[in-house]
C-alpha positions, 0 to 999 in steps of 0.5 A: 539180742536178748539182753542189754547191760543197765547202768544204775547210779544209787544214793543211799540213805545214812541211817538205813542203807535203803536206796533213797535215789537211783536211776538208770542212766544208760544201756549198753549191748556189752558188758565191758562197755557198761563197766567202762563207762562206770569206771570213767565216770562218763557224763559225770555219773557220780554228779559230784558225790550225789551218786556214790553207788553204781550197778551194771546189771544184765537185763533180760529183754522181754522177760519179767523175773529173769533167771539169769541175773548178773550184777557188777557193783561199783563204790566211789573211792578216792575220786573214782568208781571201784568195783567191789563185792557187795557181799564181801566188802559191804560196810 
């Protein structure tokens, strides 16, 4: 395998939007498995509202600065993570 899919949860500051707290909580072989984990809030990754953002990122192994970045963003809305387009839907 040349890559994995990392699930990272994120908390942003209210005033600047700069990451205040972020941590990678899981690694998956398949993109779909990583997305399912986020969509199902496995292990309470939202931590009762502490991490309202999550991202699934393709991470190449044995490589710095990969050229094949892929990201799927999620935001906690109405009791669950929902996928969104960070460039179109960002408030």
